[in-house]
N, C-alpha and C positions, 0 to 999 in steps of 0.2 A: 159457035165454032167449039169443038172439043180440043181440050189440051191433055196431053199425055203426061202423067207425073214423072218428074225427074228422078232417077235412080240415085243420083248423088245425094239428094236431099234426104231420102229415106236412110241412107247409110249414115249421114251426119246425125239424124234424129236418134238412131239406135245407139250410136257411139255416146251421145250426150246422156241418154237414159242410163247406159251402163256406168258412166262416170259418176252420175248422181247416186246410183246404188252403192258403188264402192265407197264414195265419200261418207254415205250414211253409215255403212258398216264400220269404217275406221272411226268415225265419231263415237259409235257405241263401244267399240273396243277401248278407246281412250278414256271414256267416262268409267268403264268398268275398272281399268287399271287405276285411275285416280281414286276411285271409291275404295278399291282394295288397299292402296297405300294409306289412304286417310284412316281406314279401320285399323290397320296395323299400327299406325302412329298413335291413335287413340288408346289402343290396348297397352302399348308400351308405356305411355304416360300414366295410365292408371295403375299399372302393375308395379312401377318403380317405387312410389311412396309406400305401398303395402310391403314390398320386399325390404325396403330400408327400415321401416318400422319393425318388421319381424327380425331383421338382422341386428338391429341395435339392442334389441331386448329391452325396451323401455319398461320401466317399472309401472305397475298398476298403482293408482292413487291410494289404494287401501293397504299397500304393502309398506313395511317399515324401511326407513332410509338408513343405510349403513354409514356410521360415523365413528370417529375417534374422540375420546373425551379425556379430560384432565381435572384434577382437584386443585383448587387454589392452595398455595403454600404461604405460611407466615414465617418471614425471615427478615434479617437486617439487610437493607439494600443501600449501597454507597451511591452518592450523588456526584457525578462528575461534570466537569466543564471541558469541552473539547476545544483544542486550538492547534494551530500550525506554527512551528518554530524552526529555528536553525541552530546548529550546534556550533559553539565557539569555545576556543581554548580558554581555560581559566587564567593562564598567564602565557604571554608570548614575548620573547625577547630576541632582538637582533643583535647578534654578537659583532662588535666592532673593536678595532685595535685602538688603544689609548696612546700609543707612541708610533713614530715613523720608523720603518726599517724594512729589512728583507725577510719575507716569510720562509723560514728554513725547514720547518717540521709541521705536518698536519697529522694529528693523532686520532682523528675520528673517522668513521665510516658513515656515508650518507644513509640516513634512516636508522641510525644507532640510537639506543637509549643511553643517556648519559645521567650522571648524578652531579649534584651541586659541588663545585670545587675540582671537578676533573679538568685536566689540562687538555685543551682542545688543539692548540697550535702554539708555536714558538717563533719569536722574531729574533734576529741576530743580535745577541746582547753585548757584543764587543764594546761599542761606544759607551753604553750605559754602565757597563762594568768598569771601565776606566774612569768615568765620572765619580762612581761610588768609591773606588780606591783613592782617588785624589782627595775626596772629602774626608776619608778616614786618616790619610796622612796629614792633612792640615790640622785635624784635631789632635793628633799625637804631637805635632810640633808646638802647638799652643799649650798643651798640657805640660810639656817639658819646660817651656818658659814660665809658666805659672808656678811650677815647683821651685825654680830658682828664685823667683820674686818673693815667694813666701819665706824662704830661708833669709833673704836679705831683709825682709820686714821684721823678722824675729830679732836679728842682729841690731837693727836700728832702734827697735823698741827698748832693748836692754841698754844701749848706750844712752838713750834719752832718759831712761830711768835713773841712771847714775850721773847725769849732767855731763857725760863724756861726749855726748853727741847732741846734734840739733833735733829738736822736736819736729821742726818743719820737714826735715828729711825723712823722719819716721812716717809723718802723715802723707807725704808724697809717695813713699813706697807702698803705703796702704791703699792708696788710690790706684796705683799701678796693678796691684794684685787683684783688686776688684774688677778693673778693666779686663784683665786677662781671663778671668773667671767667666765674664760675659762673652768674651770671644769664644772660649771653649764650648759654651752653650750654643752659640751661633754655628759652631763647627758640627755639633751634634745634630742640629736641625738640618744642616746641609747633607749629613750623612743619611738622615731619615728620608729626605726628599730623593736623594740618589738611590736608596734602596727601594722605595716605592716605584720610581721610574724603572728601575731594573726589573722589579717584579712584573711590571706591565709587559714585559717581553714574553711572558708566558700567559697566553690567553686561556682563562678558566671559564667554566660553565657557571653562570650566575644562579641557575636553578636546575632542578631535576626535570627532565622531560625527553622528548625525542627531537633529534636534529633533522633538519631538512636537507635539501640539496646544497652542495658547496658552491659558493659564489666566487671564490678566489682560489686559484691554484697555487701550489708550492712553487717558490722561486720568484714570485712577484713582489715588487715594492709596494707596500701598503702604508697609508697615512691615516692619521687620527681624524682627518677632515673628510675622509671618503664617505659618500652617502650610502654606498652599497656595502653592507657588512660582510663578514666572513661566512656566516651561516645563521639560520633562524632556529631557535629552540622553542618548542611548543609543549606546553604541559597538558598531557592527555589524562592523567589520573591525579585528582578528580577532573572532570570536565563540566562545562556549563552549557545550558540550553536557554536561549532567549526565544520566547514565544509570546503571541498576542491573544488577547480576548476582547470581545466587544465591550464598549464602554458601558453598556447596560448592566454588566456584571461587576462593576467596581464596588458597589456597596456590599454585594454578596461575598466577594473575595476578601475585602477588608474586614468584614465581620467574622469570617472564618479564620483569617490569619490572626486576629486578636485573641483567639482562643488557644492557639498553639501552632506548632509547625504543621504545614500542609504537605501531603504526599503528592508526588508527581510521577506519572508513568510515561515511558517513551515506547511507541510501537515500532515494529520492524517494517520491512518493505511490504509485507502482506497486509498491513494495517489491522492485524488481529493479535499477533503475538506481542507480549510485553517483553522487551529485551533488556530494560533496565528501569529501576525505581530510585528516585532521588527525593529531595525536599526543596521546597520554595525558599529562596534566599533573598529575594529583593522584588520590590514593586516600584515601577517608575513613578515619578512625581507629577506627571502630566500625560494627557491624552493626545495622541497623534491626530491632528486636525485633518490631515489629508485622507486618513483611513478610518478615523473614529474608533480606534483601538487603543488598548493599554498594553504596554510591554511589561512582561515579567521575566524573572531569571530564576532558574533552578539549577541545582548542583547534583551531579551524579557520580558515583564511584567509578564507573566504566572499568570494572575489573577485567573484562575479556576484550577490551578495545573494540567493542561493537559500535561505539559512537565515534565519529570522526568530525574534525572541525570543517565547517562549510556545508555539511549535510543537512538536507531539509527532512524533518520528521514530523509526525503527528503526535501530539501531546494531549494528555488528559489530566486535569487538576481535580483532586478530591476535595470538595468543600464541606460535606457533611455526610451523615449516615441516617437513613430513615430506619428507625427501630421498630421491629415487629410489624413490618408492612405486609399487606396482602398481595401476593404475586401470582400472576397467571401467565401462561405462554402468550406471546404476542399475537399468534394466529387465532387465539380465542376472541380477540377484540375486533369487531366488525364496525364499519362505518355506514350509517344510513343517512337519510335526508335531514334528520333532526339531531344527529350526533352519533356517538359511539354506543354500541350495545353488544351484548353477548347472549348466546343461546344457552339457557340453563335447562338441564334435563331433570324433570320432576318425576311424579309418580306415573307408574305404567309406561316409563321411557317416552314421555311426551315433552317436547321442548317448548320453552317459553322465552321470547325475546325480552331481555331486561336491559334498561339503559344503565350505563356505567360511566363513572368519572375516573379518567386516567391521570395520574400524577406525572408520571414519566414512563417512557418505554424505549427499548432498544431492539436489536434484531431478535432477541430471544425471549425476554421477559417484559412484562408490563405491570406496573404498580397501580393498583385499583384503590381509589380513595373511598368510593361508595358505589353501591349497587350490587355487591356480591358478599357472600360470607364464606368462611373456611369450610363449611359443610356442603357447599354447592358443588355441582359437577357441570363443567362447561364443555361445549363442543369445540374441538380444535381442528378437525378435518372432516370434510364432506358436506360443504355448504351449497353445492350445486343444485341439489333437489330438495333443499331444506327450507321450511318456512314456519312461521309461528303457529304452534299447535300440531306439528307434524310428529308422527310416532317414529322413533329411531331404534336401531339395533346397534349396540356398542361393541366395536371390535377390539382387538388386542394391539398392543404397541408394535409388535412385529409385523403387523399388517399394514404398516404405514407405507404408502406408495413411494417409491424412489424414482429419481430421474433416470432415463435410459441413457446409456453411452452413445447410442446411435439410433436413428428412427427404426421402429420395427417394420417387418414386412406386412404389408396390407393384405387382409384376407376378406373375401366376399362373404356376405351374410348368406346362411342357407335359405334357399327358395322353397316356397310352399309346393307341395305336390299337387297332382291333378285334383284331389278330393278336397283341397282347401287346408289340409294339415301341413305342418312344417316337416322338413326332412329330419329324421331322427339321428342319423349318423352324419354329423358334419364332415367327418374325415373323408368318407366315401364321396359325399357330394363334392368336396373340394377336388378330389382325385378325378371325378367325372368332368368337372369344369376344366381342370388342367388338361385332360385328354382332348376335350373339345377344342381348347385353344391350340394345342399342338397340331390337331388335324387341320384347323383352319390355316395355321401358319405354313404347313406343308403344302396346302392347296395353293396358297398365295405364292409360295416359292415355285411351285410347278408352273403357275401361270406366267411368272416372270421369265422362266427358262423356255417358254414357247408353247406350252400346252394350250390347246384351243378349246378342249372339251369343258363340259360343266364341272364346277368344283365338286369333289367327292363329299359325301355326307360325313357326319361325325363317326359312323361306324365303318366306313369304307376307307380303304388304304389307297394312297396315290400310286399311280403306275410307276413301276420300277422300284418301289419300296419293298423290303423284305419284312417277313413277320417278326414280331418282337421276340419270339421264342428262338429264332435262329441265332447263329453265331455272329452274324454281321452287326456292325456297329450302327446304332441308331443316329440319325442326323441330329 
């Protein structure tokens, strides 16, 4: 029996073949696109290191390294011990009243400089003046009585001598005169006491210095037993500084102090400027066990009132001076795995690393005990590409690099041209890249505004943009 082929099956077979063919073509297209992208990425990855190497301008190994150099100096170097201290007044007095009474006058202004003996305030002296006048009157009364008794004594002595009077009466009168003389002396003592008490009504400055803030106002009743005084006087010239040093420096400080007075410097708020110089006046007799430090006291003239009580300051104590020491810039001393060394420039400008021994150093200078001579020339700047045996070229001091106030604008390195050579004119190349960047930015801005066409090339202008030569403003 014969069967007639179904037309629907033929249509299905044809559709399946067409689908397989289209899938094969799409696969080929996808593979081609992936291959192109891979090649493009590979090209970019291999071109960037070459461009960076060309842009940085790395020096060839056989070219000399530019450096700055210095020659060691022979000079006297002071040796300092650094410490932290606090400023204290050399003398501080709380002025109090020695008598009770009403405060009627205040003669000082807060923060005023006063001298020893100046009257700062006055207390009502009426009661004490009356006591003084009473003592003076009592003495005058006793002196009048004494004068009369002395006349009677002379008369009784004359009568006793001529046997006209009794000797006992003369002796009695003599004892009365002596008693009245003692009474007059007691009256004088009472006068002195009353005068002293009266003088206490005027409160005077016990020392020269600067007064602080007033604690009691005029019109108040003050007492000698008050714990709060009238005012505090602080001596600011001269002034003292108490500072501490580690206990390991005790022997060094004592040995230096035995040779003579030691100089002490005080730094300002910047930690660099010396604002006053004084001398060491005292060393404590024991070490503070809680901190392991020794307290010392120095005295400063404080001519310009730059030091103030309670202020914390940095202090340095000069203990000795290194005579004719070899000094190099601190930047010339490098540190390696086995210690400190310096690059010494020899013949033909070839550097050699030499180990050095540093006695002391600060931010600027380093004292070399051994390893260098006064005739050597050491490298101070340019260690990045420097190694032992490298050849160098010495620059001038004015070529020393300085720190920028703000970061500089980044510039791209010149790219190599199609023939393998570098671009000769970096300015033109930078202008070309800037133009390309602006074109890309315009293209992206056009896409964001709704343009659906392909992005214009570097040389093409976006739609709606005017030529640069026209009077219209560029975006």
